[in-house]
C-alpha positions as CSV (number, residue, x, y, z in Angstrom):
1,M,41.6,100.8,33.4
2,K,43.8,98.2,35.7
3,A,47.1,98.5,33.2
4,L,46.1,102.7,33.2
5,V,46.6,102.6,37.0
6,R,49.8,100.0,37.0
7,S,51.7,102.2,34.2
8,L,50.8,105.4,36.3
9,I,52.0,103.4,39.5
10,V,55.5,102.3,37.5
11,L,55.8,105.7,36.3
12,T,55.2,107.5,40.0
13,V,58.0,104.6,41.2
14,T,60.5,105.5,38.5
15,L,60.0,109.4,39.2
16,A,60.3,109.1,43.3
17,L,64.0,106.5,42.6
18,A,65.1,109.3,40.1
19,V,64.4,112.4,42.2
20,T,66.2,110.4,45.0
21,S,69.0,109.1,42.9
22,S,69.8,113.2,41.2
23,S,69.6,114.4,45.1
24,A,72.3,111.5,46.1
25,Q,74.8,113.1,44.0
26,K,74.9,116.5,45.5
27,V,78.1,117.5,46.9
28,V,77.5,119.2,50.3
29,K,79.7,121.2,51.9
30,V,80.3,121.1,55.5
31,R,81.5,124.2,58.0
32,P,84.0,123.7,60.3
33,A,83.1,122.9,64.1
34,K,82.7,125.8,65.9
35,K,82.0,125.7,69.7
36,V,79.4,128.6,70.6
37,V,79.6,129.7,74.4
38,V,77.1,131.6,76.4
39,V,78.6,133.7,78.5
40,K,76.6,135.8,81.1
41,K,76.5,139.6,81.5
42,T,75.4,141.6,84.1
43,G,71.9,141.3,84.4
44,P,69.7,138.6,82.8
45,H,71.2,138.8,79.4
46,R,72.9,136.3,77.8
47,V,75.8,136.6,75.1
48,K,76.6,133.9,72.3
49,R,80.5,133.9,71.2
50,V,82.1,131.8,68.9
51,V,85.0,130.3,70.2
52,Y,87.6,127.9,68.5
53,R,89.9,125.3,69.6
54,P,92.5,124.5,67.1
55,R,93.7,121.1,67.4
56,W,97.2,122.0,68.0
57,A,96.0,124.3,71.3
58,R,94.3,122.0,73.7
59,K,94.7,124.5,75.9
60,R,93.3,127.8,74.9
61,V,90.7,129.6,73.1
62,F,90.4,131.6,70.3
63,H,87.9,134.2,69.6
64,H,89.1,135.8,65.9
65,R,89.5,134.2,62.6
66,W,93.3,134.3,62.1
67,V,96.2,133.1,64.3
68,Y,99.8,135.1,63.5
69,F,103.0,133.3,64.3
70,P,106.0,135.5,63.6
71,R,108.7,133.3,64.2
72,Y,107.4,131.1,60.6
73,N,105.4,133.6,59.4
74,L,103.1,131.4,59.3
75,Y,98.9,131.6,59.6
76,W,96.1,129.5,60.9
77,D,92.8,130.3,59.9
78,N,90.5,129.1,62.7
79,V,87.1,128.8,60.5
80,R,88.8,126.5,57.5
81,E,90.9,125.0,59.9
82,V,93.8,125.1,57.6
83,Y,97.9,126.7,57.5
84,V,98.9,129.5,55.5
85,Y,102.5,130.0,54.7
86,K,104.9,131.3,52.0
87,R,106.7,129.2,50.1
88,G,109.1,131.2,48.1
89,T,107.8,133.7,46.4
90,V,103.9,132.0,46.7
91,W,101.1,131.9,49.7
92,V,100.3,128.3,50.2
93,T,96.9,126.8,51.8
94,S,97.4,123.3,53.6
95,V,95.2,121.0,55.9
96,K,98.7,119.2,56.7
97,E,101.4,121.4,58.8
98,P,104.2,122.8,56.7
99,E,107.7,121.6,57.2
100,V,109.3,124.0,59.2
101,I,106.7,123.6,62.0
102,V,106.0,119.4,62.2
103,N,108.2,119.0,65.4
104,V,106.8,122.1,66.8
105,D,104.5,122.8,69.6
106,L,102.6,125.8,68.6
107,E,100.9,126.4,71.7
108,K,104.3,127.3,73.0
109,E,104.9,129.5,70.3
110,K,104.6,133.2,70.5
111,Q,101.0,133.7,69.3
112,I,99.2,136.8,68.0
113,E,95.5,136.5,67.1
114,L,94.7,139.3,64.8
115,S,91.9,141.8,64.8
116,E,88.6,141.4,64.4
117,D,89.0,143.4,61.0
118,N,91.1,140.5,59.8
119,D,88.3,138.3,60.3
120,A,86.7,138.7,56.8
121,L,89.7,138.5,55.0
122,D,90.5,135.5,53.1
123,E,93.9,136.2,51.8
124,V,94.9,137.6,55.1
125,Y,98.6,137.3,54.0
126,L,98.3,140.5,52.0
127,K,98.6,142.4,55.2
128,N,101.8,140.1,55.8
129,D,103.8,143.5,56.0
130,E,101.8,144.8,58.9
131,H,101.6,141.6,60.8
132,Q,105.2,141.4,60.3
133,K,105.8,144.5,63.0
134,L,103.6,142.9,65.5
135,E,106.3,141.2,66.8
């Protein structure tokens, strides 16, 4: 009887370790940081709005996903926190600044916060012709 109890304990511990180690190998996707601000409206109602503060804009807040820089034909994605720009004939997504803007203060550059219609688009550059006309 003692041998049966011992083997059950060993089996339970082995299974627990196997389950724990397999779950430790899972890849967890982390969403970029968002800041939620509570804005008071008239009366007792409150509205939560998502506000983005990109690392290149210390004094500015954005309410939409995409910011377009017409001078450099460059996009900033507030959700994924990446730059999207054209290199030759290919659109590139990068966490690092493109070479064109390495010493540029983007906060002082002309920027266009794209409308809410573009927030759901991952390939916003497909509408680049329209965005170039916004200058």
